[in-house]
TORFI-619602 format. One line per field, with one value per atom (N, C-alpha, C): residue number from 1; atom name; x, y, z. Coordinates in nm, 3 decimals. Each point is the difference from the previous one (the first is absolute). Example, Ala and Ser with C-alpha at 12.3 -4.5 7.8 and 13.67 -1.06 7.14 Angstrom:
2
resi <- 1;1;1;2;2;2
name <- N;CA;C;N;CA;C
xx <- 1.319;-0.089;0.090;-0.035;0.082;-0.077
yy <- -0.569;0.119;0.120;0.105;0.119;0.109
zz <- 0.780;0.000;0.000;-0.072;0.006;0.073
END
This chain:
232
resi <- 1;1;1;2;2;2;3;3;3;4;4;4;5;5;5;6;6;6;7;7;7;8;8;8;9;9;9;10;10;10;11;11;11;12;12;12;13;13;13;14;14;14;15;15;15;16;16;16;17;17;17;18;18;18;19;19;19;20;20;20;21;21;21;22;22;22;23;23;23;24;24;24;25;25;25;26;26;26;27;27;27;28;28;28;29;29;29;30;30;30;31;31;31;32;32;32;33;33;33;34;34;34;35;35;35;36;36;36;37;37;37;38;38;38;39;39;39;40;40;40;41;41;41;42;42;42;43;43;43;44;44;44;45;45;45;46;46;46;47;47;47;48;48;48;49;49;49;50;50;50;51;51;51;52;52;52;53;53;53;54;54;54;55;55;55;56;56;56;57;57;57;58;58;58;59;59;59;60;60;60;61;61;61;62;62;62;63;63;63;64;64;64;65;65;65;66;66;66;67;67;67;68;68;68;69;69;69;70;70;70;71;71;71;72;72;72;73;73;73;74;74;74;75;75;75;76;76;76;77;77;77;78;78;78;79;79;79;80;80;80;81;81;81;82;82;82;83;83;83;84;84;84;85;85;85;86;86;86;87;87;87;88;88;88;89;89;89;90;90;90;91;91;91;92;92;92;93;93;93;94;94;94;95;95;95;96;96;96;97;97;97;98;98;98;99;99;99;100;100;100;101;101;101;102;102;102;103;103;103;104;104;104;105;105;105;106;106;106;107;107;107;108;108;108;109;109;109;110;110;110;111;111;111;112;112;112;113;113;113;114;114;114;115;115;115;116;116;116;117;117;117;118;118;118;119;119;119;120;120;120;121;121;121;122;122;122;123;123;123;124;124;124;125;125;125;126;126;126;127;127;127;128;128;128;129;129;129;130;130;130;131;131;131;132;132;132;133;133;133;134;134;134;135;135;135;136;136;136;137;137;137;138;138;138;139;139;139;140;140;140;141;141;141;142;142;142;143;143;143;144;144;144;145;145;145;146;146;146;147;147;147;148;148;148;149;149;149;150;150;150;151;151;151;152;152;152;153;153;153;154;154;154;155;155;155;156;156;156;157;157;157;158;158;158;159;159;159;160;160;160;161;161;161;162;162;162;163;163;163;164;164;164;165;165;165;166;166;166;167;167;167;168;168;168;169;169;169;170;170;170;171;171;171;172;172;172;173;173;173;174;174;174;175;175;175;176;176;176;177;177;177;178;178;178;179;179;179;180;180;180;181;181;181;182;182;182;183;183;183;184;184;184;185;185;185;186;186;186;187;187;187;188;188;188;189;189;189;190;190;190;191;191;191;192;192;192;193;193;193;194;194;194;195;195;195;196;196;196;197;197;197;198;198;198;199;199;199;200;200;200;201;201;201;202;202;202;203;203;203;204;204;204;205;205;205;206;206;206;207;207;207;208;208;208;209;209;209;210;210;210;211;211;211;212;212;212;213;213;213;214;214;214;215;215;215;216;216;216;217;217;217;218;218;218;219;219;219;220;220;220;221;221;221;222;222;222;223;223;223;224;224;224;225;225;225;226;226;226;227;227;227;228;228;228;229;229;229;230;230;230;231;231;231;232;232;232
name <- N;CA;C;N;CA;C;N;CA;C;N;CA;C;N;CA;C;N;CA;C;N;CA;C;N;CA;C;N;CA;C;N;CA;C;N;CA;C;N;CA;C;N;CA;C;N;CA;C;N;CA;C;N;CA;C;N;CA;C;N;CA;C;N;CA;C;N;CA;C;N;CA;C;N;CA;C;N;CA;C;N;CA;C;N;CA;C;N;CA;C;N;CA;C;N;CA;C;N;CA;C;N;CA;C;N;CA;C;N;CA;C;N;CA;C;N;CA;C;N;CA;C;N;CA;C;N;CA;C;N;CA;C;N;CA;C;N;CA;C;N;CA;C;N;CA;C;N;CA;C;N;CA;C;N;CA;C;N;CA;C;N;CA;C;N;CA;C;N;CA;C;N;CA;C;N;CA;C;N;CA;C;N;CA;C;N;CA;C;N;CA;C;N;CA;C;N;CA;C;N;CA;C;N;CA;C;N;CA;C;N;CA;C;N;CA;C;N;CA;C;N;CA;C;N;CA;C;N;CA;C;N;CA;C;N;CA;C;N;CA;C;N;CA;C;N;CA;C;N;CA;C;N;CA;C;N;CA;C;N;CA;C;N;CA;C;N;CA;C;N;CA;C;N;CA;C;N;CA;C;N;CA;C;N;CA;C;N;CA;C;N;CA;C;N;CA;C;N;CA;C;N;CA;C;N;CA;C;N;CA;C;N;CA;C;N;CA;C;N;CA;C;N;CA;C;N;CA;C;N;CA;C;N;CA;C;N;CA;C;N;CA;C;N;CA;C;N;CA;C;N;CA;C;N;CA;C;N;CA;C;N;CA;C;N;CA;C;N;CA;C;N;CA;C;N;CA;C;N;CA;C;N;CA;C;N;CA;C;N;CA;C;N;CA;C;N;CA;C;N;CA;C;N;CA;C;N;CA;C;N;CA;C;N;CA;C;N;CA;C;N;CA;C;N;CA;C;N;CA;C;N;CA;C;N;CA;C;N;CA;C;N;CA;C;N;CA;C;N;CA;C;N;CA;C;N;CA;C;N;CA;C;N;CA;C;N;CA;C;N;CA;C;N;CA;C;N;CA;C;N;CA;C;N;CA;C;N;CA;C;N;CA;C;N;CA;C;N;CA;C;N;CA;C;N;CA;C;N;CA;C;N;CA;C;N;CA;C;N;CA;C;N;CA;C;N;CA;C;N;CA;C;N;CA;C;N;CA;C;N;CA;C;N;CA;C;N;CA;C;N;CA;C;N;CA;C;N;CA;C;N;CA;C;N;CA;C;N;CA;C;N;CA;C;N;CA;C;N;CA;C;N;CA;C;N;CA;C;N;CA;C;N;CA;C;N;CA;C;N;CA;C;N;CA;C;N;CA;C;N;CA;C;N;CA;C;N;CA;C;N;CA;C;N;CA;C;N;CA;C;N;CA;C;N;CA;C;N;CA;C;N;CA;C;N;CA;C;N;CA;C;N;CA;C;N;CA;C;N;CA;C;N;CA;C;N;CA;C;N;CA;C;N;CA;C;N;CA;C;N;CA;C;N;CA;C;N;CA;C;N;CA;C;N;CA;C;N;CA;C;N;CA;C;N;CA;C;N;CA;C;N;CA;C;N;CA;C;N;CA;C;N;CA;C;N;CA;C;N;CA;C;N;CA;C;N;CA;C;N;CA;C;N;CA;C;N;CA;C;N;CA;C;N;CA;C;N;CA;C;N;CA;C;N;CA;C;N;CA;C;N;CA;C;N;CA;C;N;CA;C;N;CA;C;N;CA;C;N;CA;C;N;CA;C;N;CA;C;N;CA;C;N;CA;C;N;CA;C;N;CA;C
xx <- -2.552;-0.003;-0.124;-0.050;-0.147;0.039;-0.100;-0.005;-0.116;-0.016;-0.103;-0.026;-0.116;-0.034;-0.081;0.008;-0.076;-0.133;-0.091;-0.149;-0.039;-0.088;-0.034;0.097;0.127;0.054;0.027;0.041;0.004;0.140;0.040;0.127;-0.017;0.105;-0.038;0.116;-0.019;0.091;0.107;0.098;0.087;-0.048;0.043;-0.050;0.084;0.060;0.040;-0.009;-0.119;-0.034;0.097;0.002;0.054;-0.040;0.003;-0.066;0.083;0.113;0.074;-0.007;-0.092;-0.041;-0.026;0.034;-0.033;-0.157;-0.058;-0.148;-0.047;0.059;-0.080;0.032;0.109;0.035;-0.065;-0.091;-0.072;-0.112;-0.006;-0.111;0.064;-0.098;0.025;0.025;-0.052;0.012;0.140;0.071;0.144;0.094;0.111;0.104;0.133;0.107;0.145;0.091;0.059;0.085;0.136;0.098;0.114;0.075;0.059;0.040;0.143;0.084;0.161;0.023;0.075;0.025;0.129;0.087;0.121;0.015;0.109;0.011;-0.012;0.002;-0.006;-0.120;-0.113;-0.138;-0.067;-0.085;-0.099;-0.120;-0.064;-0.147;-0.085;0.021;-0.100;0.007;0.106;0.019;-0.084;-0.038;-0.094;-0.155;-0.022;-0.151;-0.083;0.034;-0.076;0.035;0.091;0.056;-0.114;-0.049;-0.094;0.059;-0.029;0.057;-0.105;0.053;-0.090;-0.010;-0.119;-0.027;0.095;0.087;0.106;-0.053;0.046;-0.034;0.120;-0.013;0.093;0.017;-0.078;0.023;0.096;0.010;0.075;0.114;0.092;0.093;0.130;0.012;0.140;-0.074;-0.118;-0.035;-0.004;0.022;0.013;-0.170;-0.022;-0.127;-0.028;0.096;-0.001;0.136;-0.002;0.125;0.000;0.108;0.008;0.140;-0.008;0.104;0.020;0.118;0.039;0.124;-0.002;0.092;0.058;0.135;0.066;0.006;-0.055;-0.019;-0.128;0.005;-0.107;-0.032;-0.113;-0.048;-0.089;-0.005;-0.096;-0.034;-0.150;-0.020;-0.048;0.048;0.000;-0.036;-0.092;-0.041;0.125;0.037;0.102;-0.074;0.079;-0.081;0.053;-0.106;-0.010;0.051;0.005;0.064;-0.115;-0.146;-0.083;-0.020;0.017;-0.031;0.129;0.111;0.119;0.042;-0.086;0.027;-0.119;0.049;-0.103;-0.054;0.096;-0.042;0.086;-0.048;0.078;0.151;0.006;0.128;0.098;-0.051;0.087;0.048;0.106;0.081;-0.047;-0.026;-0.053;0.078;-0.079;0.045;0.052;0.113;0.059;-0.053;-0.077;-0.050;0.069;0.116;0.062;-0.045;-0.116;-0.049;0.024;0.048;0.062;-0.123;0.061;-0.111;-0.040;0.057;-0.050;-0.008;0.112;0.024;-0.121;-0.071;-0.160;-0.099;0.008;-0.099;0.004;0.129;0.015;-0.017;-0.068;-0.023;-0.132;0.016;-0.151;-0.006;-0.141;-0.049;-0.045;0.022;-0.010;-0.088;-0.113;-0.102;-0.047;-0.009;-0.077;-0.137;-0.007;-0.149;-0.041;-0.107;-0.104;-0.018;-0.033;-0.011;0.124;0.115;0.126;0.035;-0.070;0.025;0.126;-0.013;0.090;0.101;0.022;0.129;0.008;0.122;0.018;-0.037;-0.076;-0.019;-0.004;0.005;0.004;-0.130;-0.012;-0.102;-0.103;-0.115;-0.096;-0.006;0.069;-0.001;0.128;0.041;0.128;-0.034;0.119;0.015;-0.091;-0.061;-0.062;0.078;0.074;0.091;0.123;0.110;0.137;0.019;0.001;0.071;0.127;0.088;0.119;0.028;0.040;0.008;0.147;0.030;0.163;0.024;0.111;0.030;0.056;-0.068;0.013;0.125;0.126;0.122;0.009;0.006;0.015;0.152;-0.003;0.141;0.006;0.114;0.022;0.055;-0.048;0.069;0.148;0.040;0.146;0.054;-0.091;0.066;0.067;-0.053;0.020;0.128;0.012;0.118;0.138;-0.044;0.084;0.092;-0.099;0.042;0.092;-0.030;0.063;0.145;0.010;0.118;0.086;-0.061;0.054;0.068;-0.110;0.088;0.059;0.036;0.125;0.124;0.078;0.131;0.097;0.070;0.099;0.141;0.077;0.086;0.120;0.106;0.119;0.097;0.020;0.087;0.159;0.039;0.171;0.059;0.102;0.065;0.125;0.032;0.134;0.124;0.068;0.148;0.113;0.051;0.086;-0.074;-0.140;-0.068;-0.071;-0.012;-0.089;-0.107;-0.107;-0.098;0.007;0.029;0.016;-0.103;-0.070;-0.097;-0.118;-0.074;-0.130;-0.120;-0.071;-0.096;-0.103;-0.053;-0.109;-0.105;-0.027;-0.115;0.036;0.139;0.039;-0.010;-0.047;-0.026;0.029;0.103;0.070;-0.094;-0.116;-0.028;0.049;0.117;0.093;0.026;0.032;0.032;0.154;0.034;0.169;0.060;0.084;0.064;0.129;0.032;0.136;0.093;0.025;0.127;0.002;-0.097;-0.003;0.028;-0.060;0.032;0.161;0.047;0.155;0.068;-0.042;0.067;0.004;-0.118;0.004;0.074;0.010;0.085;0.140;0.031;0.136;0.058;-0.112;0.040;0.006;-0.073;0.001;0.130;0.073;0.096;0.150;-0.029;0.082;0.020;-0.117;0.010;0.067;-0.010;0.048;0.169;0.032;0.150;0.048;-0.070;0.051;0.002;-0.104;-0.002;0.132;0.020;0.127;0.100;0.023;0.118;0.027;-0.108;0.041;0.024;-0.064;0.060;0.130;0.052;0.132;0.078;-0.009;0.070;0.016;-0.107;-0.037;0.112;0.001;0.058;0.186;0.024;0.130;0.064;-0.090;0.015;0.048;-0.100;0.009;0.126;0.063;0.100;0.122;-0.016;0.132;0.025;-0.127;0.004;0.055;-0.036;0.050;0.143;0.040;0.141;0.085;-0.047;0.097;-0.015;-0.101;-0.020;0.118;-0.007;0.100;0.142;0.030;0.127;0.067;-0.107;0.032;0.019;-0.066;0.012;0.145;0.048;0.123;0.106;-0.024;0.125;0.013;-0.109;-0.007;0.062;-0.019;0.064;0.135;0.092;0.106;0.071;-0.065;0.060;0.026;-0.094;0.000;0.129;-0.008;0.085;0.149;0.032;0.146;0.004;-0.085;0.045;0.034;-0.078;0.049;0.134;0.061;0.123;0.112;-0.047;0.108;-0.013;-0.065;0.015;0.076;-0.017;0.096;0.128
yy <- -3.769;-0.141;-0.058;-0.100;-0.060;-0.131;-0.039;-0.141;-0.052;-0.143;-0.085;-0.056;0.003;-0.068;-0.133;-0.075;-0.139;0.034;-0.066;0.009;-0.009;0.125;-0.014;0.098;0.037;0.080;0.155;0.103;0.124;0.069;0.103;0.047;0.053;-0.029;0.044;0.109;0.084;0.100;-0.058;0.093;-0.078;-0.016;-0.101;-0.028;0.067;0.088;0.129;0.131;0.044;0.110;0.130;0.115;0.112;0.135;0.083;0.122;0.086;-0.056;0.075;-0.080;-0.069;-0.086;0.094;-0.015;0.084;0.001;-0.089;-0.001;0.100;0.002;0.090;0.123;0.030;0.150;0.068;-0.078;0.070;0.085;-0.014;0.074;0.141;0.119;0.126;0.073;-0.061;0.071;-0.043;-0.076;-0.032;0.073;0.014;0.051;-0.038;0.010;-0.067;0.097;-0.010;0.080;-0.065;0.062;-0.035;0.081;-0.090;0.059;-0.073;0.067;-0.043;0.030;-0.117;-0.010;-0.018;0.057;-0.044;-0.154;-0.058;-0.131;-0.039;0.099;-0.010;0.027;0.003;0.008;-0.129;-0.044;-0.120;0.073;-0.113;0.051;0.009;-0.088;0.003;0.138;0.051;0.153;0.094;-0.007;0.086;-0.044;-0.083;-0.046;0.104;0.078;0.075;0.138;0.037;0.104;0.087;0.144;0.065;0.124;0.019;0.084;0.062;0.158;0.080;-0.023;0.031;-0.035;0.091;-0.054;0.073;0.084;0.106;0.134;0.059;0.063;0.084;0.148;0.007;0.156;-0.009;-0.118;-0.024;-0.074;0.041;-0.109;-0.001;0.096;-0.015;-0.059;-0.026;-0.016;-0.163;-0.047;-0.132;-0.066;-0.085;-0.070;-0.077;-0.049;-0.079;0.006;-0.034;-0.028;-0.138;-0.049;-0.125;-0.010;-0.076;-0.029;-0.120;-0.048;-0.155;0.002;-0.012;0.001;0.138;0.018;0.137;0.071;-0.076;0.057;0.057;0.117;0.083;-0.006;0.000;-0.030;0.105;0.042;0.083;-0.040;-0.008;-0.043;0.118;0.014;0.088;-0.061;0.095;-0.005;0.017;-0.095;0.022;0.102;0.106;0.109;-0.074;0.044;-0.071;0.132;-0.025;0.090;0.102;-0.016;0.081;0.085;-0.051;0.087;0.087;-0.037;0.092;0.094;0.037;0.128;0.072;0.124;0.111;0.031;-0.007;0.017;-0.091;-0.003;-0.102;0.040;0.143;0.039;-0.013;-0.013;0.015;-0.142;0.002;-0.137;-0.060;-0.132;-0.053;0.071;-0.012;0.072;-0.118;-0.011;-0.089;0.023;-0.081;-0.016;-0.078;-0.056;-0.051;-0.166;-0.042;-0.103;-0.122;-0.113;-0.088;-0.084;-0.125;-0.065;0.017;0.087;0.047;-0.142;-0.098;-0.106;-0.093;0.019;-0.076;0.015;0.128;0.045;-0.099;-0.076;-0.068;-0.155;-0.025;-0.149;-0.040;-0.115;-0.080;-0.100;-0.022;-0.090;-0.162;-0.117;-0.110;-0.050;-0.065;-0.053;-0.129;-0.107;-0.117;-0.015;-0.086;-0.001;-0.152;0.018;-0.127;-0.074;0.071;-0.055;-0.062;0.034;-0.076;-0.086;-0.045;-0.076;0.056;0.127;0.060;0.060;-0.014;0.060;0.121;0.083;0.163;0.063;0.090;0.065;0.163;0.083;0.145;0.030;0.108;0.033;0.076;-0.008;0.046;0.165;0.066;0.146;0.039;0.127;0.079;0.014;0.044;0.019;0.152;0.015;0.132;0.097;-0.082;0.103;-0.082;0.089;-0.035;0.055;-0.082;0.044;-0.068;0.074;-0.052;0.051;-0.099;0.020;0.013;0.142;0.031;-0.001;-0.028;0.025;0.140;0.052;0.143;0.016;0.051;0.033;0.146;-0.010;0.135;0.046;0.112;0.056;0.096;-0.004;0.099;0.120;0.104;0.154;-0.011;0.035;0.003;0.131;0.086;0.136;-0.053;-0.072;-0.044;-0.072;-0.093;-0.080;0.099;0.088;0.093;0.094;0.043;0.073;-0.066;-0.145;-0.078;-0.020;-0.033;-0.011;0.118;0.117;0.126;0.021;-0.016;0.017;-0.120;-0.087;-0.128;0.065;0.003;0.050;-0.095;0.095;-0.083;0.018;-0.140;-0.003;0.023;0.058;0.007;-0.130;-0.035;-0.126;0.035;-0.082;0.035;-0.039;0.083;-0.001;-0.084;-0.087;-0.089;0.066;-0.033;0.070;-0.001;0.120;-0.002;0.033;-0.003;-0.008;0.164;0.031;0.138;-0.006;0.049;0.008;0.107;-0.028;0.115;-0.024;-0.103;-0.019;0.023;0.110;0.004;-0.006;-0.099;0.011;0.085;0.008;0.107;-0.015;0.118;-0.005;-0.033;-0.027;-0.016;0.098;-0.001;0.061;-0.038;0.037;-0.037;0.033;0.110;0.059;0.108;0.020;0.071;0.142;0.118;0.089;0.015;0.033;-0.005;0.144;-0.012;0.110;0.054;0.115;0.057;-0.069;-0.050;-0.052;-0.122;-0.085;-0.115;-0.004;0.132;0.042;0.021;0.077;0.036;-0.110;-0.117;-0.129;-0.090;0.017;-0.057;0.083;0.131;0.079;-0.066;0.013;-0.050;-0.134;-0.090;-0.130;0.015;0.089;0.011;0.083;0.086;0.048;-0.105;-0.081;-0.098;-0.110;-0.023;-0.082;0.080;0.110;0.076;-0.006;0.031;0.004;-0.154;-0.080;-0.160;-0.034;0.070;-0.051;0.100;0.134;0.054;-0.061;-0.065;-0.052;-0.119;-0.084;-0.111;0.033;0.120;0.064;0.043;0.078;0.038;-0.135;-0.095;-0.118;-0.071;0.009;-0.067;0.090;0.120;0.076;-0.015;-0.017;-0.024;-0.123;-0.107;-0.131;0.021;0.067;-0.001;0.103;0.109;0.085;-0.128;-0.078;-0.104;-0.085;-0.042;-0.086;0.065;0.121;0.084;0.010;0.053;0.038;-0.137;-0.133;-0.128;-0.020;0.015;-0.032;0.096;0.127;0.098;-0.040;-0.031;-0.059;-0.115;-0.099;-0.098;0.003;0.106;0.030;0.052;0.091;0.070;-0.098;-0.106;-0.091;-0.092;-0.032;-0.087;0.096;0.109;0.111;-0.001;-0.007;0.035;-0.144;-0.123;-0.118;-0.019;0.056;-0.024;0.090;0.106;0.108;-0.055;-0.056;-0.045;-0.141;-0.087;-0.121;0.063;0.106;0.057;0.074;0.044;0.070;-0.131;-0.098;-0.131;-0.030;-0.026;-0.076;0.085;0.165;0.052;0.006
zz <- -1.722;-0.026;0.049;-0.089;-0.016;0.085;0.101;0.038;-0.018;0.012;-0.020;0.145;0.052;0.144;-0.026;0.064;-0.022;0.031;-0.037;-0.016;0.195;0.016;0.130;0.101;-0.046;0.072;-0.032;0.039;0.022;0.035;-0.050;0.074;0.163;0.049;0.158;0.013;0.101;0.051;0.091;0.013;0.109;0.145;0.058;0.135;0.115;-0.037;0.093;-0.025;0.032;-0.025;0.084;-0.058;0.039;-0.007;0.106;-0.027;-0.124;-0.014;-0.124;-0.127;-0.015;-0.123;-0.094;-0.130;-0.122;0.004;0.001;-0.018;0.090;0.145;0.115;-0.030;-0.082;-0.022;-0.098;-0.079;-0.106;0.045;0.156;0.050;-0.024;-0.024;-0.018;0.147;0.087;0.138;0.097;-0.089;0.049;-0.065;0.071;-0.049;0.037;-0.071;0.056;0.042;0.106;0.054;0.033;-0.028;0.013;0.124;0.078;0.119;0.040;-0.001;0.033;0.140;0.070;0.145;0.026;0.088;0.040;0.048;-0.037;0.041;0.155;0.090;0.130;0.078;-0.121;-0.007;-0.030;0.093;-0.081;-0.019;-0.093;-0.035;0.112;0.099;0.119;0.064;-0.009;0.062;-0.029;-0.149;-0.042;-0.002;0.082;-0.002;0.068;0.107;0.065;-0.035;-0.099;-0.043;-0.050;0.048;-0.058;-0.109;-0.114;-0.084;-0.063;-0.010;-0.086;-0.155;-0.038;-0.142;-0.098;-0.099;-0.064;-0.081;-0.008;-0.065;-0.090;-0.100;-0.078;0.076;0.072;0.072;0.082;0.117;0.100;-0.050;-0.079;-0.051;0.101;0.078;0.088;0.139;0.026;0.137;0.011;0.111;0.023;0.031;-0.060;0.009;0.114;0.058;0.116;0.060;0.128;0.090;0.086;-0.003;0.072;0.083;0.107;0.078;0.059;-0.035;0.028;0.083;0.125;0.097;0.002;-0.040;0.012;-0.141;-0.098;-0.122;-0.024;-0.099;-0.037;-0.170;-0.025;-0.155;-0.009;-0.137;-0.045;-0.161;-0.043;-0.104;-0.088;-0.110;-0.110;-0.145;-0.057;-0.132;-0.102;-0.090;-0.095;-0.114;-0.046;-0.057;-0.145;-0.089;-0.145;-0.089;-0.120;-0.104;-0.009;0.008;-0.024;0.124;0.123;0.131;0.038;-0.038;0.058;-0.106;-0.106;-0.083;0.007;-0.001;0.007;-0.151;-0.104;-0.130;-0.083;-0.106;-0.121;-0.014;0.006;-0.050;0.129;0.125;0.116;0.038;0.053;0.042;0.129;0.009;0.121;0.114;0.110;0.146;0.083;0.067;0.053;0.153;0.054;0.116;0.123;-0.032;0.074;0.049;-0.081;0.006;-0.101;0.051;-0.106;-0.039;-0.076;-0.042;-0.147;-0.095;-0.133;-0.071;0.018;-0.092;0.016;0.113;0.021;-0.110;-0.040;-0.140;-0.112;-0.021;-0.132;0.030;0.143;0.033;-0.060;-0.040;-0.055;0.137;-0.002;0.108;-0.081;0.093;-0.061;0.120;-0.047;0.099;-0.034;0.072;-0.024;-0.090;-0.065;-0.100;0.048;0.044;0.026;-0.146;-0.102;-0.121;-0.051;0.017;-0.034;0.097;0.129;0.086;0.084;0.025;0.093;-0.043;-0.142;-0.043;-0.004;0.022;-0.001;-0.154;0.009;-0.118;0.019;-0.079;0.015;0.053;0.090;0.056;-0.098;0.006;-0.086;0.000;0.112;0.015;0.069;-0.034;0.037;0.157;0.077;0.120;0.007;0.097;0.031;0.082;0.114;0.087;0.020;-0.016;0.081;0.096;0.121;0.119;0.036;0.090;0.044;0.171;0.045;0.151;0.049;0.010;0.029;0.145;0.023;0.169;0.030;0.103;0.053;0.069;-0.056;0.058;0.091;0.121;0.078;-0.022;-0.093;-0.027;0.127;0.068;0.113;-0.043;0.098;-0.056;-0.001;-0.114;-0.003;0.059;0.009;0.089;0.114;0.095;0.129;0.012;-0.121;-0.011;-0.027;-0.113;-0.039;0.116;0.088;0.095;0.133;-0.007;0.099;-0.041;-0.154;-0.043;0.018;-0.029;0.024;0.114;0.099;0.144;0.040;-0.073;0.049;0.014;0.076;-0.010;-0.068;-0.077;-0.081;0.086;0.000;0.061;-0.080;0.035;-0.086;0.000;-0.119;-0.014;0.045;0.072;0.015;-0.112;-0.027;-0.097;0.031;-0.100;0.046;0.019;0.100;0.018;-0.141;-0.014;-0.104;-0.134;-0.011;-0.114;-0.006;-0.117;-0.009;-0.104;0.022;-0.086;-0.119;-0.136;-0.091;-0.107;-0.024;-0.122;0.052;-0.027;0.055;-0.147;-0.002;-0.101;-0.014;-0.113;-0.014;0.096;0.073;0.073;0.153;0.004;0.158;0.076;0.112;0.114;0.142;0.053;0.132;0.118;-0.035;0.116;0.108;-0.058;0.085;-0.093;0.067;-0.082;-0.004;-0.124;-0.022;0.025;0.114;0.062;-0.116;0.000;-0.055;0.019;0.113;0.032;-0.089;-0.004;-0.075;-0.147;-0.056;-0.141;-0.025;0.110;-0.005;0.001;0.065;0.012;-0.131;-0.069;-0.127;-0.106;0.031;-0.119;0.047;0.122;0.016;-0.041;0.007;-0.071;-0.128;-0.093;-0.132;-0.025;0.078;-0.044;0.047;0.092;0.021;-0.125;-0.060;-0.124;-0.107;-0.018;-0.100;0.025;0.118;0.022;-0.048;0.072;-0.042;-0.163;-0.058;-0.149;-0.071;0.057;-0.043;0.014;0.107;0.062;-0.111;-0.013;-0.085;-0.152;-0.039;-0.141;-0.005;0.097;0.034;-0.044;0.091;0.008;-0.146;-0.062;-0.128;-0.101;0.013;-0.089;0.029;0.125;0.046;-0.078;0.023;-0.065;-0.160;-0.068;-0.133;-0.050;0.080;-0.006;0.005;0.086;0.031;-0.087;-0.078;-0.094;-0.141;-0.009;-0.142;0.034;0.112;0.012;0.004;0.048;-0.024;-0.152;-0.080;-0.140;-0.059;0.016;-0.070;0.033;0.124;0.046;-0.090;-0.021;-0.058;-0.135;-0.070;-0.130;-0.018;0.072;-0.009;-0.008;0.102;0.028;-0.129;-0.057;-0.123;-0.107;-0.009;-0.101;0.008;0.128;0.031;-0.041;0.036;-0.025;-0.174;-0.078;-0.143;-0.052;0.076;-0.069;0.035;0.129;0.031;-0.092;-0.044;-0.073;-0.123;-0.084;-0.108;0.000;0.108;-0.013;0.011;0.085;-0.020;-0.117;-0.102;-0.120;-0.088;0.004;-0.085;0.052
END
């Protein structure tokens, strides 16, 4: 966009210079680094942080460590597509470091020539770093042993009720004795006797109904026969 200036005037840069100005970043000795920090960490907390120079050889090692209150943090280099593959035919190696989406970010910086407006940076990010919180994972073996040694108290069975349904994987922690097996067998036999008794009762009812029907049919035939004799 061309502009004309009054006689005796010339274009002036923005009155608010910044170290991130587009014009300042044109220097070849300067690099852009993108660092992601948690929301509970301030920029001022990184002021005196000493870190090692990022290298593709030590991809899993922390470049720096930070402590704030009771929280611990470690600074890592985000692996890029060219660094976390050994060969072109191999798949990327998962190092357990997050922040891969940062590789697609573009940087906006102010431009003094455009009166402080944000424009795309003249160069790409040289390094991608992420500050992750360090979580101390306790040894699960000790917790598992403590759970194993915790006594399991037997639940009192309500009076008049008996547990019959045992879901898959059920274990009461008690050895089943032969007497308990016999009791269960007696219960099964008792159920069979009850079922047989009900079946016999049903058969008796059916026979009674059948006999009653036959008696009724005989009575009707006899009445019809007597009516026929009277008419003659």
